matplotlib code that plots the C-alpha trace (Angstrom):
import matplotlib.pyplot as plt

x = [108.0, 105.7, 102.7, 104.3, 103.1, 103.7, 101.4, 103.2, 101.0, 102.5, 99.7, 100.4, 100.9, 103.6, 102.7, 104.6, 107.9, 107.1, 108.9, 111.0, 107.8, 105.2, 101.9, 103.7, 106.7, 105.8, 107.9, 108.0, 109.7, 112.5, 115.8, 115.3, 117.9, 120.7, 121.3, 121.1, 117.7, 114.3, 112.0, 109.9, 113.0, 114.3, 110.9, 110.9, 114.5, 113.5, 110.4, 112.3, 114.0, 110.7, 108.8, 109.7, 109.6, 106.6, 104.6, 105.2, 102.4, 102.5, 99.2, 99.5, 97.7, 97.3, 99.2, 102.3, 102.3, 105.1, 107.2, 106.8, 107.7, 110.8, 112.0, 111.2, 111.8, 112.2, 108.6, 106.0, 103.7, 100.7, 101.9, 101.3, 97.8, 96.4, 93.9, 91.8, 91.7, 92.8, 90.4, 92.7, 94.1, 91.1, 90.0, 93.6, 93.9, 90.5, 91.4, 94.8, 93.7, 90.8, 93.0, 95.8, 93.3, 91.9, 95.4, 96.4, 93.8, 96.7, 98.4, 100.0, 100.6, 102.6, 101.1, 103.5, 103.7, 106.2, 107.9, 109.0, 112.6, 113.8, 117.4, 117.6, 116.5, 117.7, 115.6, 112.7, 113.0, 113.0, 109.9, 108.0, 108.9, 107.7, 104.4, 104.1, 104.3, 101.6, 99.4, 99.7, 98.8, 96.0, 93.1, 94.7, 95.5, 98.9, 100.3, 104.0, 104.4, 107.4, 108.8, 108.5, 111.7, 110.0, 106.4, 105.5, 102.1, 102.4, 101.8, 99.0, 99.5, 98.6, 98.1, 98.8, 98.0, 101.3, 102.7, 99.9, 98.6, 101.9, 102.4, 104.1, 106.6, 107.4, 107.1, 107.1, 103.7, 100.9, 97.2, 96.0, 93.8, 93.2, 94.1, 94.5, 94.9, 97.5, 97.4, 98.3, 101.7, 100.6, 98.9, 101.9, 104.1, 101.7, 101.7, 105.5, 105.8, 103.2, 105.3, 102.3, 101.9, 103.7, 103.7, 101.4, 103.7, 101.0, 102.7, 100.3, 100.6, 97.8, 96.5, 94.2, 91.6, 91.7, 91.6, 88.8, 86.8, 87.3, 86.4, 83.2, 82.3, 83.2, 82.9, 80.5, 79.7, 83.3, 83.9, 80.8, 82.1, 85.3, 83.9, 81.7, 84.8, 85.8, 85.3, 87.1, 90.3, 93.3, 91.5, 91.4, 88.3, 90.0, 90.9, 87.4, 85.9, 88.4, 87.7, 83.9, 84.5, 86.5, 83.8, 81.3, 83.5, 84.0, 87.2, 88.3, 91.5, 92.1, 92.4, 88.9, 87.4, 88.7, 91.6, 89.8, 86.8, 88.2, 88.9, 91.7, 94.3, 97.9, 100.9, 104.5, 106.8, 109.9, 113.0, 113.9, 115.1, 111.7, 110.4, 107.5, 109.6, 106.4, 108.1, 111.3, 111.9, 111.8, 114.0, 116.5, 116.7, 118.0, 120.5, 124.2, 125.1, 128.2, 129.6, 127.0, 124.2, 123.5, 122.2, 122.8, 121.7, 123.5, 127.2, 127.5, 126.2, 128.3, 127.2, 128.5, 127.5, 124.6, 123.4, 120.6, 119.5, 118.4, 119.4, 118.5, 119.5, 120.2, 123.9, 124.1, 123.2, 125.4, 123.9, 125.6, 123.8, 124.9, 123.4, 120.6, 119.5, 117.0, 115.7, 114.6, 116.0, 114.9, 115.3, 113.7, 112.5, 112.7, 111.1, 113.0, 111.4, 112.9, 111.0, 111.6, 111.8, 109.4, 106.8, 107.0, 103.3, 102.6, 104.1, 100.7, 99.3, 102.1, 101.2, 97.5, 98.4, 100.8, 98.2, 95.6, 97.9, 100.6, 99.1, 99.4, 102.8, 104.7, 103.1]
y = [126.1, 127.9, 126.1, 122.7, 120.6, 117.1, 114.8, 112.0, 109.2, 107.8, 106.1, 102.4, 99.7, 97.7, 94.3, 92.4, 93.6, 92.5, 92.3, 95.2, 97.1, 97.3, 99.1, 101.7, 102.1, 101.0, 100.5, 104.0, 105.2, 102.7, 102.7, 99.2, 99.8, 100.7, 104.1, 106.3, 107.8, 106.2, 105.5, 108.6, 110.8, 109.5, 110.2, 113.7, 114.3, 113.2, 115.4, 118.4, 118.5, 119.2, 121.5, 123.7, 122.5, 124.5, 122.8, 119.3, 117.7, 114.4, 112.5, 110.1, 108.4, 110.7, 108.0, 108.7, 112.5, 112.7, 110.3, 112.6, 115.6, 113.8, 112.6, 115.8, 118.6, 121.1, 120.5, 123.0, 121.4, 122.6, 120.3, 117.1, 116.1, 113.6, 110.9, 109.5, 106.0, 104.2, 104.5, 103.8, 106.3, 108.2, 109.9, 110.8, 112.4, 114.2, 115.7, 117.0, 118.2, 120.2, 121.7, 122.6, 123.9, 126.3, 127.7, 127.8, 127.0, 126.8, 124.0, 121.1, 118.1, 114.9, 112.2, 109.5, 106.7, 107.2, 103.8, 103.2, 102.9, 105.0, 104.5, 106.8, 110.0, 112.3, 110.5, 110.5, 114.3, 114.9, 112.6, 114.5, 117.9, 116.8, 115.6, 118.9, 120.8, 118.7, 118.9, 122.7, 123.0, 120.5, 118.9, 115.5, 112.9, 111.2, 108.1, 107.2, 103.9, 101.6, 99.5, 95.9, 94.0, 90.7, 89.2, 90.2, 89.1, 91.5, 94.8, 96.4, 97.1, 100.0, 99.5, 102.4, 103.5, 103.7, 106.4, 108.3, 109.6, 110.5, 113.8, 116.3, 117.5, 114.2, 111.1, 108.9, 110.2, 108.0, 107.9, 105.1, 102.3, 100.1, 99.4, 95.8, 94.6, 92.0, 89.3, 85.7, 84.6, 83.7, 87.1, 88.9, 87.2, 88.2, 91.8, 92.0, 90.4, 92.7, 95.8, 98.1, 97.5, 99.2, 98.6, 101.0, 102.7, 104.4, 107.8, 110.4, 113.9, 116.3, 119.8, 120.0, 121.4, 118.3, 115.7, 117.4, 117.9, 114.2, 113.1, 115.2, 113.6, 109.9, 109.6, 112.4, 110.6, 110.8, 114.3, 115.7, 114.5, 116.4, 119.4, 120.1, 121.1, 123.9, 126.6, 124.6, 123.8, 125.8, 126.9, 125.7, 123.7, 121.5, 118.5, 118.3, 118.3, 115.7, 113.4, 113.5, 113.1, 109.9, 108.5, 108.7, 108.3, 105.0, 102.9, 103.1, 103.5, 106.4, 103.9, 102.6, 105.9, 107.9, 106.6, 103.6, 105.6, 108.9, 109.5, 112.0, 109.6, 109.4, 107.3, 108.4, 105.5, 105.6, 103.5, 104.9, 101.9, 101.6, 99.1, 99.4, 97.4, 95.4, 92.3, 91.0, 89.4, 92.7, 94.2, 91.4, 92.2, 95.7, 94.9, 94.3, 90.6, 88.6, 85.9, 83.4, 85.8, 86.6, 90.1, 91.4, 94.5, 94.8, 95.0, 91.8, 89.0, 85.9, 83.3, 79.7, 77.4, 79.7, 81.2, 83.2, 84.6, 88.0, 88.8, 91.9, 92.5, 95.6, 96.7, 95.9, 92.2, 89.4, 86.6, 83.5, 81.3, 78.0, 75.8, 78.1, 78.4, 80.9, 82.1, 85.4, 86.1, 89.2, 90.3, 93.5, 94.8, 91.4, 89.4, 86.9, 85.6, 82.9, 82.1, 80.6, 83.2, 81.3, 81.3, 85.0, 85.5, 83.8, 86.8, 88.5, 85.3, 85.3, 88.8, 87.9, 84.8, 86.7, 89.4, 86.8, 84.5, 86.8, 90.3, 93.6, 94.5, 92.2, 93.6]
z = [81.0, 83.4, 81.9, 82.3, 85.3, 86.6, 88.5, 90.3, 91.5, 94.7, 96.6, 95.7, 98.3, 96.5, 98.0, 95.3, 96.9, 100.4, 102.8, 101.4, 100.7, 103.5, 104.1, 106.2, 103.8, 100.3, 97.2, 95.9, 99.1, 98.9, 97.2, 95.7, 93.0, 95.4, 93.8, 96.9, 95.8, 96.3, 93.3, 94.2, 94.4, 91.1, 89.4, 90.9, 89.7, 86.2, 86.0, 87.3, 83.9, 82.2, 84.7, 87.6, 91.2, 92.2, 89.3, 90.5, 92.5, 94.4, 94.8, 97.6, 100.5, 103.6, 105.5, 103.3, 103.3, 105.9, 103.9, 100.9, 103.0, 104.3, 100.9, 99.0, 101.4, 98.6, 97.4, 98.6, 101.2, 99.2, 96.3, 98.3, 97.6, 100.0, 99.0, 101.9, 100.2, 97.1, 94.2, 91.2, 88.8, 87.3, 90.6, 91.2, 87.7, 88.1, 91.5, 90.5, 87.0, 88.3, 91.0, 88.5, 85.9, 88.4, 89.0, 85.3, 82.6, 80.1, 82.0, 80.2, 82.4, 82.4, 84.7, 85.8, 88.3, 91.1, 91.0, 87.4, 86.1, 83.2, 82.3, 79.2, 80.9, 78.1, 75.5, 78.0, 78.4, 74.6, 74.3, 77.0, 75.5, 72.1, 73.7, 75.6, 72.3, 70.7, 73.7, 73.8, 70.2, 69.9, 71.8, 72.3, 74.9, 74.6, 76.2, 76.2, 74.4, 74.9, 72.0, 73.2, 73.7, 74.5, 74.4, 77.9, 79.3, 82.3, 80.3, 78.5, 74.8, 72.5, 68.8, 66.6, 63.0, 61.1, 58.9, 57.3, 60.6, 62.1, 63.7, 61.3, 63.8, 65.5, 63.3, 66.4, 67.6, 66.2, 66.3, 68.6, 67.2, 70.1, 73.8, 74.9, 78.5, 79.5, 76.8, 76.9, 75.6, 72.1, 71.7, 73.1, 70.6, 67.8, 69.0, 69.0, 65.6, 64.0, 64.7, 65.4, 69.1, 72.0, 75.7, 77.6, 80.1, 82.1, 81.5, 80.0, 78.6, 77.9, 78.7, 81.7, 79.4, 77.2, 79.9, 81.8, 78.6, 77.7, 81.2, 81.2, 77.9, 78.5, 82.3, 83.4, 86.7, 87.9, 86.4, 88.2, 91.6, 91.3, 89.3, 92.3, 94.3, 92.0, 94.6, 97.2, 95.2, 96.4, 99.6, 103.2, 102.3, 99.7, 101.9, 103.4, 99.9, 98.6, 101.6, 100.8, 97.0, 97.5, 99.7, 96.8, 93.6, 91.9, 91.7, 88.1, 86.1, 83.7, 80.9, 81.4, 82.4, 79.4, 77.2, 75.7, 74.8, 73.5, 69.8, 70.1, 71.6, 70.4, 71.5, 71.4, 70.6, 72.9, 73.7, 77.1, 79.1, 80.9, 83.4, 85.7, 88.3, 89.1, 90.4, 91.8, 88.4, 86.7, 89.4, 88.9, 85.2, 85.9, 88.8, 88.4, 88.6, 89.4, 87.1, 88.5, 87.7, 91.3, 92.0, 95.5, 97.5, 100.8, 101.7, 103.6, 101.3, 100.9, 98.3, 97.8, 95.0, 94.2, 90.9, 89.4, 92.8, 93.9, 97.5, 99.5, 103.1, 105.2, 105.2, 108.9, 108.4, 107.3, 105.2, 104.0, 101.4, 99.9, 97.2, 95.9, 92.3, 91.1, 94.5, 95.9, 99.4, 101.2, 104.8, 106.1, 109.4, 111.1, 108.3, 106.2, 102.9, 100.7, 97.6, 94.2, 91.5, 89.3, 92.1, 93.0, 92.1, 95.5, 97.4, 97.5, 99.0, 101.6, 102.6, 103.0, 105.1, 107.3, 107.9, 108.9, 111.0, 112.4, 112.4, 110.6, 112.1, 109.7, 106.5]

ax = plt.figure().add_subplot(projection="3d")
ax.plot(x, y, z, "-o")
ax.set_aspect("equal")
plt.show()
């Protein structure tokens, strides 16, 4: 287990959950499920089952480092890696991987977003341990694939090659054939019916040696930027180097940078009760509901003649609603938003308009 590491990506803005999620206090630092633990804390708790505390690294915006410290006081301060700006997932992976590889060239890492829901944690742990074993034994890159439960247009898909190329020790690890970005509904239906497509969870497992070798082969421009910092990693010069590196590196996802180009990519099929919790709609799916299918977060919510709503208010606020059907109602930090669930894609527009017309303090 001493060679097992985790990289938690926690720099997102979470604008689709405004006004719960704001630029100063985004989604990953919120207890949006009402469990008593924030999404970041739940992710940390989950990964603590597969690697020791001192081997867990949080990559986040410099603006959120104090939030990480506050929510994960047991984490060594040196394990909070601060990005000076958002440049997508590939720079994040490159930075953390070079740093960890310098500490331990035998490191095997799981890379995970900080804000996902995983209900079946025991099954998740077994899947990660199986992937760790394969990544330690072979030069391979593994993504965790989720068996689709519906034709969803909001997720990327991974097509796998069935049976003959299965891993000998874990028959649910397949060779990847193709990656497909978010499809239209007809294509999503086809993917689901075909049986050889999985949702791409954005959770990855590999050795640092394998991912850095793949990055140097398939995206040498990005690799060279972070490779130059080898002497600075794990020294007092690291942050200065990283700040400069992010100024010059490109904005690119690890999927485009490496995964869609590499030949040694595998997917591990999993049924783990997963959701990326990307929208209020997906959150609603996982919340407890009353007999009228209303989901409420907050101790003082009173509903009359209302159904299919999601309502979130602080515990010290009383809200009384009458006659609503299929609405999102959220109150946070002096901002009240009421929006039809079917129109929630407009929330990002609301945020931009509020920023322009009412100022940054509300977003």
